[in-house]
C-alpha positions in Angstrom: 0.0 0.0 0.0 1.0 3.6 -0.6 0.7 6.4 1.9 -2.5 8.4 1.6 -4.7 11.1 3.2 -8.4 10.4 3.6 -11.2 12.8 4.2 -14.9 12.8 3.2 -16.3 16.1 4.7 -19.7 15.4 3.2 -22.5 14.7 5.6 -24.5 11.7 4.2 -28.0 10.9 5.3 -29.1 7.5 3.9 -32.5 5.9 3.9 -36.2 6.4 3.4 -37.4 10.0 3.4 -33.8 11.3 3.6 -34.8 14.3 1.4 -37.0 15.6 4.3 -33.8 17.0 5.8 -33.2 19.3 2.8 -34.8 22.4 4.3 -32.9 22.5 7.6 -29.6 21.5 6.1 -29.9 24.1 3.3 -30.9 26.8 5.8 -27.6 26.2 7.6 -25.7 27.2 4.5 -27.6 30.1 3.0 -30.9 31.9 2.4 -31.0 32.2 -1.4 -30.9 28.8 -3.1 -30.5 27.9 -6.8 -31.9 24.5 -7.4 -30.3 22.6 -10.3 -31.8 19.6 -12.0 -32.0 17.9 -15.4 -34.8 15.4 -15.9 -38.5 16.4 -16.0 -38.8 13.3 -13.8 -37.9 15.6 -10.9 -41.0 17.7 -11.6 -43.4 14.9 -12.6 -42.6 12.8 -9.6 -43.5 15.6 -7.2 -40.0 15.7 -5.8 -39.3 19.3 -6.8 -42.5 20.5 -5.2 -41.6 18.5 -2.0 -38.2 20.1 -1.8 -39.4 23.7 -2.5 -42.0 23.3 0.2 -39.3 22.4 2.6 -37.2 25.4 1.6 -40.3 27.7 1.9 -40.8 26.3 5.5 -37.3 27.5 6.4 -37.7 30.9 4.9 -35.3 30.2 2.0 -35.8 32.0 -1.3 -35.2 29.8 -4.2 -35.0 29.7 -8.0 -34.4 26.9 -10.5 -32.1 26.0 -13.3 -33.2 22.9 -15.3 -32.4 21.0 -18.4 -28.9 19.7 -17.5 -28.1 16.8 -19.7 -25.8 13.7 -19.6 -22.2 14.6 -20.3 -22.7 18.2 -18.9 -21.6 21.0 -21.2 -19.4 24.0 -20.5 -22.0 26.3 -22.1 -24.7 25.0 -19.8 -22.4 25.5 -16.8 -21.7 29.0 -17.9 -25.4 29.8 -18.3 -26.1 28.3 -14.8 -23.3 30.5 -13.4 -24.9 33.5 -14.8 -28.3 32.4 -13.4 -26.7 32.0 -9.9 -25.1 35.4 -10.1 -28.3 37.1 -11.2 -30.3 35.3 -8.4 -27.5 36.2 -5.9 -27.5 32.7 -4.8 -25.5 31.9 -1.7 -26.2 28.1 -1.8 -26.7 25.5 -4.5 -29.0 22.5 -4.3 -28.5 19.7 -6.9 -31.3 17.3 -7.4 -30.2 14.4 -9.7 -27.4 12.1 -10.6 -23.8 12.6 -11.5 -24.2 14.9 -14.4 -26.3 17.4 -12.4 -24.0 17.2 -9.4 -20.9 17.7 -11.6 -22.4 20.7 -13.2 -23.4 22.1 -9.8 -19.8 21.8 -8.7 -18.7 23.7 -11.7 -21.2 26.4 -10.9 -20.1 26.5 -7.3 -16.6 27.7 -8.3 -17.6 29.4 -11.6 -19.9 32.0 -10.0 -17.7 32.6 -7.0 -14.4 33.3 -8.8 -13.3 35.7 -11.5 -11.4 33.4 -14.0 -12.9 31.7 -17.0 -14.6 28.5 -15.8 -12.7 26.4 -18.4 -9.4 27.7 -17.1 -10.1 25.7 -13.9 -10.8 22.5 -15.8 -7.7 23.1 -17.9 -5.7 23.5 -14.7 -4.6 27.0 -15.8 -6.1 28.5 -12.6 -7.0 27.4 -9.1 -10.3 28.5 -7.5 -10.0 29.9 -4.0 -13.7 29.9 -3.0 -16.9 28.2 -3.8 -20.6 28.4 -3.0 -21.7 25.7 -0.7 -23.5 22.8 -2.4 -26.1 20.3 -1.1 -27.2 17.2 -3.0 -30.4 15.1 -3.3 -29.4 12.0 -5.2 -31.8 10.4 -7.7 -29.4 8.0 -9.5 -26.7 5.6 -8.3 -23.6 5.8 -10.5 -20.8 8.3 -10.1 -20.4 9.0 -6.4 -20.2 12.7 -7.2 -22.4 13.1 -4.2 -19.4 12.2 -1.9 -16.4 13.3 -3.9 -14.8 16.5 -5.1 -14.5 15.5 -8.8 -16.5 16.9 -11.7 -16.2 16.5 -15.4 -17.3 19.0 -18.1 -17.3 18.8 -21.9 -16.3 21.9 -23.7 -18.8 22.0 -26.6 -16.7 24.5 -28.5 -13.4 22.7 -28.4 -14.9 19.2 -28.3 -12.9 18.3 -25.2 -13.8 16.7 -21.8 -11.8 17.5 -18.7 -12.0 16.6 -15.0 -11.4 18.8 -12.1 -10.6 17.6 -8.5 -11.2 20.5 -6.1 -11.7 20.1 -2.4 -13.9 23.2 -2.3 -16.6 21.3 -4.3 -17.2 18.5 -1.8 -21.0 18.6 -1.2 -21.7 19.8 2.3 -24.5 17.3 2.6 -25.9 14.5 0.4 -29.4 13.0 1.0 -29.6 9.4 -0.3 -33.1 7.8 -0.5 -33.1 4.7 -2.6 -36.8 5.2 -3.3 -35.9 8.2 -5.4 -34.2 5.8 -7.9 -37.3 3.7 -8.5 -38.3 5.6 -11.6 -34.9 5.6 -13.3 -35.4 3.9 -16.6 -33.9 0.4 -16.9 -31.2 1.3 -19.4 -30.0 4.2 -17.3 -30.0 2.0 -14.2 -27.8 -0.5 -16.1 -25.4 2.1 -17.3 -25.1 3.6 -13.9 -24.4 0.2 -12.4 -21.6 -0.4 -15.0 -20.1 2.9 -13.9 -20.2 1.7 -10.3 -18.5 -1.5 -11.4 -15.9 0.4 -13.4 -14.8 2.5 -10.4 -14.1 -0.7 -8.4 -12.7 -2.5 -11.5 -10.1 0.2 -12.2 -9.0 0.3 -8.5 -8.8 -3.5 -8.4 -6.0 -3.5 -11.1 -3.8 -0.7 -9.6 -0.5 -2.5 -8.9 0.8 0.3 -6.6 -2.2 -0.1 -4.3 -2.6 -3.8 -4.2 -3.4 -5.7 -1.0 -5.8 -8.1 0.5 -8.3 -5.6 1.9 -8.4 -3.4 -1.2 -8.8 -6.4 -3.5 -11.6 -7.8 -1.4 -13.4 -4.4 -1.1 -13.2 -3.9 -4.8 -14.4 -7.4 -5.4 -17.3 -6.9 -3.0 -18.5 -3.8 -4.9 -18.3 -5.5 -8.3 -20.1 -8.6 -7.0 -22.8 -6.4 -5.5 -23.4 -4.9 -9.0 -23.5 -8.5 -10.5 -26.0 -9.6 -7.9 -28.2 -6.6 -7.5 -28.5 -5.1 -11.0 -30.6 -8.0 -12.4 -32.7 -7.8 -9.3 -33.6 -4.1 -9.6 -34.2 -4.4 -13.4 -36.7 -7.2 -12.7 -38.2 -5.4 -9.8 -37.6 -1.6 -10.1 -39.2 -0.9 -6.7 -37.1 -3.4 -4.8 -35.9 -1.1 -1.9 -33.0 -3.3 -0.7 -31.6 -3.9 -4.2 -31.8 -0.1 -5.0 -30.2 0.6 -1.6 -27.3 -1.9 -2.2 -26.5 -0.2 -5.6 -26.8 3.3 -4.2 -24.4 2.7 -1.4 -22.0 0.6 -3.6 -21.9 3.7 -5.9 -21.0 6.0 -3.1 -18.3 3.7 -1.8 -16.8 2.9 -5.1 -15.6 6.4 -6.1 -15.3 8.3 -2.8 -12.0 6.5 -1.9 -13.7 4.3 0.7 -12.5 1.2 -1.1 -9.1 2.6 -1.9 -7.2 5.4 -3.8 -6.3 5.8 -7.4 -7.0 3.5 -10.2 -5.9 2.5 -13.7 -8.6 4.6 -15.4 -7.6 3.7 -19.0 -11.2 2.6 -19.7 -12.5 5.9 -18.2 -10.2 8.0 -20.4 -11.2 6.1 -23.5 -14.9 6.2 -22.5 -14.7 10.0 -22.4 -13.7 9.9 -26.1 -16.6 7.6 -27.0 -19.1 9.8 -25.2 -17.7 12.9 -27.0 -17.6 11.3 -30.5 -20.7 9.2 -30.5 -22.9 10.7 -27.8 -22.8 7.5 -25.7 -23.5 7.7 -22.0 -20.4 7.2 -19.9 -21.6 3.9 -18.5 -22.4 2.6 -22.0 -18.9 3.3 -23.1 -17.4 1.6 -20.1 -19.6 -1.5 -20.8 -17.8 -1.8 -24.1 -14.3 -0.9 -23.0 -13.9 -3.0 -19.8 -14.2 -6.4 -21.5 -12.2 -5.2 -24.4 -9.4 -4.0 -22.1 -9.5 -7.4 -20.3 -9.2 -9.2 -23.6 -6.2 -7.1 -24.7 -4.5 -7.5 -21.3 -5.1 -11.2 -21.3 -2.4 -11.6 -23.9 0.1 -9.4 -21.9 -0.8 -10.2 -18.3 -2.8 -13.4 -18.4 -2.3 -14.3 -14.7 -3.7 -11.0 -13.5 -6.8 -11.2 -15.8 -7.3 -14.9 -14.8 -7.2 -13.9 -11.1 -9.9 -11.3 -11.8 -11.9 -13.9 -13.6 -11.8 -16.2 -10.7 -12.2 -13.5 -8.0 -15.1 -11.7 -9.6 -16.7 -14.1 -12.2 -15.9 -17.4 -10.4 -14.2 -18.8 -13.5 -13.7 -22.5 -13.1 -10.6 -24.2 -14.6 -11.2 -27.9 -14.0 -11.2 -27.4 -10.2 -7.7 -25.9 -10.2 -7.0 -22.7 -8.4 -5.7 -19.8 -10.5 -3.1 -17.8 -8.6 -1.0 -14.9 -9.8 1.9 -12.9 -8.4 -0.3 -9.8 -8.1 -2.5 -11.5 -5.5 -1.5 -11.3 -1.8 -2.0 -15.0 -1.3 0.2 -16.1 -4.1 1.3 -19.7 -3.7 1.7 -21.3 -7.2 0.8 -20.6 -10.7 -1.5 -22.8 -12.7 -0.4 -24.0 -16.1 -0.4 -21.4 -18.9 -3.3 -23.1 -20.6 -5.3 -23.1 -17.4 -4.6 -19.5 -16.8 -5.6 -18.5 -20.3 -8.8 -20.6 -20.1 -9.7 -18.9 -16.8 -9.1 -15.4 -18.3 -11.2 -16.0 -21.4 -14.0 -17.6 -19.4 -14.1 -14.6 -17.1 -14.2 -12.2 -20.0 -17.0 -14.1 -21.7 -19.0 -14.1 -18.4 -18.4 -10.3 -18.1 -19.7 -9.7 -21.7 -22.6 -12.0 -21.1 -23.6 -10.2 -17.9 -23.6 -6.8 -19.8 -25.7 -8.1 -22.6 -28.1 -9.9 -20.3 -28.7 -6.5 -18.6 -29.7 -4.8 -21.8 -26.5 -3.1 -22.9 -24.3 -3.5 -26.0 -20.8 -4.8 -25.6 -19.4 -3.4 -28.9 -19.9 -0.3 -31.0 -21.4 -2.4 -33.7 -24.0 -3.8 -31.4 -24.9 -0.2 -30.5 -25.4 0.5 -34.2 -22.2 2.5 -34.6 -20.3 1.4 -37.7 -18.6 4.6 -38.8 -15.4 4.8 -36.7 -11.7 5.0 -37.1 -9.9 3.4 -34.1 -6.6 5.0 -34.9 -8.2 8.4 -34.8 -9.9 7.5 -31.5 -6.6 6.5 -30.1 -5.0 9.8 -31.2 -7.8 11.8 -29.6 -7.3 9.8 -26.4 -3.6 10.5 -26.4 -4.2 14.2 -27.1 -6.5 14.5 -24.1 -4.5 12.3 -21.7 -0.9 12.0 -22.8 1.1 9.5 -24.9 0.2 6.6 -22.6 -2.7 5.8 -20.3 -3.2 3.1 -17.6 0.4 3.0 -16.5 -0.5 1.9 -13.0 -1.2 -1.5 -14.4 0.1 -1.9 -18.0 0.5 1.3 -20.0 -1.3 1.6 -23.3 0.6 3.5 -26.0 -1.1 4.8 -29.1 -1.1 1.3 -30.7 -2.4 -0.3 -27.5 -5.3 2.2 -27.4 -6.2 1.6 -31.0 -6.1 -2.2 -30.3 -8.5 -1.9 -27.4 -10.8 0.4 -29.5 -10.7 -2.3 -32.2 -11.9 -5.0 -29.8 -14.5 -2.7 -28.3 -15.7 -1.9 -31.8 -16.4 -5.5 -32.5 -14.1 -5.4 -35.6 
């Protein structure tokens, strides 16, 4: 394990009717709230009316900014900053999932500082203040409700960038699994694959390996494997929704460990930008593709993942690898390869069985240039990605894109 600092300053209230705390918690932060949300579902479900009534009861003036989309745009964030300034907001309240929360984080620094908002996301400037932010979570996926990371897409430059800024930790997050009951099945599945990815990319980080981290990451991934089919079959299954919601918060708030490989995340940002895919949808294509590529370079590590997470069976023989803390012996090369491929096949089957495509072609995308996608990835992230496991250079990125394309 490497040394680390750990802090989650966000107050989390989890459970039925958690949103009932919104009025009092917001009142402790300010008296003029800008409510940010995206989906009309927030209005139709009655949630917006419920929250505004709670604010009214506390004497909080409020206004709304709506229409925030997946893969939130810089132009939308700038418009919301302007709305916050004009309203003279002293507190922000995000009602939604990761996209809404990410945009609210951008607004929290954009309307409180003088620099161009994109300068912060390009790391050309550092914000020194931010409006306080509260969250009412309506979708389990990104853990933006408990971390200080946000991602924006510059719709002029065609570029996505992430900002980690401690000032943007939400002051409170209210997590009621019942608020996810009406999330459509496809969005639920894509959110669950994002949860899986946050644990998956931590699992493979060689600099942070260890028994506890490996088992925590495995637990999150297996929670998704067990609970996603359950909530898709029974959308109002409270316990299933609760398991996914807490797994999401754990997976990307550093509670299961720090840092990750993030090659698939970097490549998914290119797919979302180029083809309009949701982030979780891109990850569903890239994770099995990355595993298949790495199975040729690092078969023991992929085989161990296959056994650990997908319970791959190789004629009753244990698969061990030097990356595991309980390394004892290695199975034969053929057994290792069989385990790796069996696990990858089970991974792909799981994704398909839950309604998501595993390749670009399955998603109906046939016009792509994998070499170009690799160059875009390198331009955004540097000449190599994923070096905390096995670095992908330009050729490696193109090869993974080829597998993910279904070529």
